[in-house]
C-alpha positions in Angstrom: -15.0 -18.9 4.2 -13.0 -16.6 1.9 -14.5 -17.9 -1.4 -17.4 -15.4 -1.2 -14.9 -12.5 -1.7 -12.2 -14.3 -3.8 -13.3 -12.5 -7.0 -12.5 -9.2 -5.2 -9.5 -10.0 -3.1 -6.5 -12.3 -2.8 -7.6 -14.2 0.3 -5.2 -16.2 2.4 -5.7 -19.6 4.1 -8.1 -19.7 7.0 -9.5 -16.2 6.6 -12.9 -15.8 8.1 -15.5 -13.3 6.8 -18.4 -12.7 9.1 -22.0 -11.9 7.9 -21.3 -8.2 8.6 -18.2 -8.1 6.3 -18.3 -6.2 3.0 -15.9 -5.5 0.2 -16.2 -2.8 -2.4 -13.3 -3.0 -4.8 -13.2 -0.6 -7.7 -9.5 -1.4 -8.2 -7.9 -4.7 -9.3 -8.3 -7.9 -7.3 -4.6 -8.1 -6.6 -4.8 -4.7 -4.9 -6.6 -6.2 -1.9 -4.7 -8.8 0.0 -5.9 -10.4 3.2 -3.4 -12.6 5.1 -3.8 -16.1 6.5 -6.1 -16.6 9.5 -7.4 -13.0 9.5 -10.9 -12.3 10.7 -13.0 -9.6 8.9 -16.2 -8.2 10.3 -15.9 -4.7 8.9 -15.9 -3.1 5.4 -13.1 -2.6 3.0 -13.5 0.0 0.3 -11.0 0.4 -2.5 -11.5 3.3 -4.9 -9.8 3.1 -8.4 -6.1 2.9 -7.7 -6.5 2.0 -4.0 -4.6 -0.8 -2.3 -5.1 -2.6 1.0 -2.8 -5.3 2.4 -3.8 -6.9 5.7 -1.2 -9.2 7.3 -1.8 -12.6 8.9 -3.8 -13.1 12.1 -5.3 -9.6 12.0 -8.8 -8.5 12.9 -11.1 -5.9 11.5 -14.1 -5.3 13.8 -17.7 -4.9 13.0 -18.7 -1.5 11.7 -15.1 -0.6 11.0 -14.2 0.7 7.5 -10.9 0.9 5.6 -11.2 3.5 2.8 -8.4 3.4 0.3 -7.7 5.7 -2.7 -3.9 5.1 -2.5 -2.7 2.6 0.0 -3.3 1.1 3.4 -0.9 -1.4 4.9 -1.8 -3.3 8.0 0.7 -5.7 9.6 0.4 -9.0 11.4 -1.4 -9.6 14.6 -3.2 -6.2 14.4 -6.5 -5.8 16.4 -8.8 -3.1 14.9 -11.8 -2.8 17.2 -15.4 -2.0 16.1 -16.4 1.3 14.5 -12.9 2.3 13.5 -12.4 4.4 10.4 -9.1 4.3 8.4 -8.7 6.8 5.5 -5.7 7.4 3.2 -7.4 10.3 1.5 -9.3 13.5 2.1 -11.8 11.9 -0.2 -13.1 15.3 -1.6 -11.6 18.5 -2.9 -11.4 21.5 -0.6 -12.7 23.6 -3.4 -16.6 23.7 -3.6 -16.7 23.9 -7.4 -14.6 20.7 -7.7 -16.7 19.0 -5.1 -19.8 19.9 -7.0 -18.3 18.4 -10.2 -17.4 15.3 -8.4 -20.9 14.9 -7.0 -22.3 15.3 -10.5 -19.9 12.7 -11.9 -20.7 10.2 -9.2 -24.5 10.6 -9.0 -25.3 11.3 -12.6 -22.6 9.3 -14.5 -21.7 6.6 -11.8 -18.1 7.8 -12.2 -16.2 6.7 -9.1 -12.7 7.6 -10.3 -10.5 9.4 -7.8 -11.2 13.2 -7.9 -8.3 15.5 -8.9 -6.8 17.9 -6.5 -7.5 15.7 -3.5 -4.7 15.0 -0.9 -3.8 11.3 -0.5 -1.1 9.7 1.6 -0.5 6.1 2.5 -1.4 4.7 6.0 0.9 2.1 7.6 -0.1 0.2 10.7 2.8 -2.0 11.8 2.6 -5.5 13.5 1.0 -6.0 17.0 -1.0 -2.8 17.0 -4.3 -2.5 18.9 -6.7 0.3 17.7 -9.6 0.9 20.2 -13.2 1.3 19.2 -14.5 4.5 17.5 -11.0 5.7 16.6 -10.1 7.4 13.3 -6.8 7.0 11.5 -6.2 9.7 8.9 -4.1 9.9 5.8 -0.3 9.8 6.0 -0.1 8.2 9.4 2.3 5.4 10.5 1.5 3.6 13.6 4.5 1.8 15.0 4.8 -1.8 16.1 3.2 -2.7 19.4 1.4 0.7 19.8 -2.1 1.1 21.2 -4.6 3.7 20.0 -7.1 4.3 22.9 -10.8 4.2 22.2 -12.2 7.3 20.5 -8.9 8.7 19.4 -8.3 10.7 16.2 -4.8 9.9 14.9 -3.5 12.7 12.7 0.3 12.2 13.2 2.7 9.2 13.4 2.6 7.0 16.5 5.9 5.8 17.8 6.4 2.0 18.4 5.4 0.7 21.8 3.5 3.8 22.9 -0.1 4.5 23.8 -1.9 7.5 22.4 -5.3 8.9 23.2 -7.6 11.9 22.5 -8.5 14.2 19.6 -6.0 14.8 18.3 -4.2 11.7 19.7 -1.3 12.5 22.0 1.2 10.3 23.8 -0.2 8.8 27.0 2.7 6.5 28.0 5.5 4.3 26.8 4.7 0.6 26.7 7.0 -2.4 27.5 8.8 -3.9 24.6 
């Protein structure tokens, strides 16, 4: 039941958390919303200032991780298979000196604030999307309604509604029926 995570998230009615589920929320409780009847087997990580909203009847598979420093929005009836990674941030600076300072702050001072000079961009996954296992969804991407991301794909650009993409980087495979 959702009570195990109710201190860390706004949990809807009938949400199921499996033994493998995990939440790390360095943001506010209200920044993580999980819609009614969703099933969570994976991990959700909110850094300071991060937001995640998961719509009703959505599924996050085992070993999958949502990493948010800014915002990730997942619609209703979304299937996210196992071992999927969703990132709204580069997580670390491209400059080695800034990365070194960040490592020092995290390891020596337990400072998990968002590093400066790191590119962040919201991720939006619309209703009725299916994301295949071992896929990666990178910052700034919008996946349109009814789309399918084939297993093992790396999504770096928007995916049109009712299309299937595959590969690294993900490319259009075919149009899907509406």
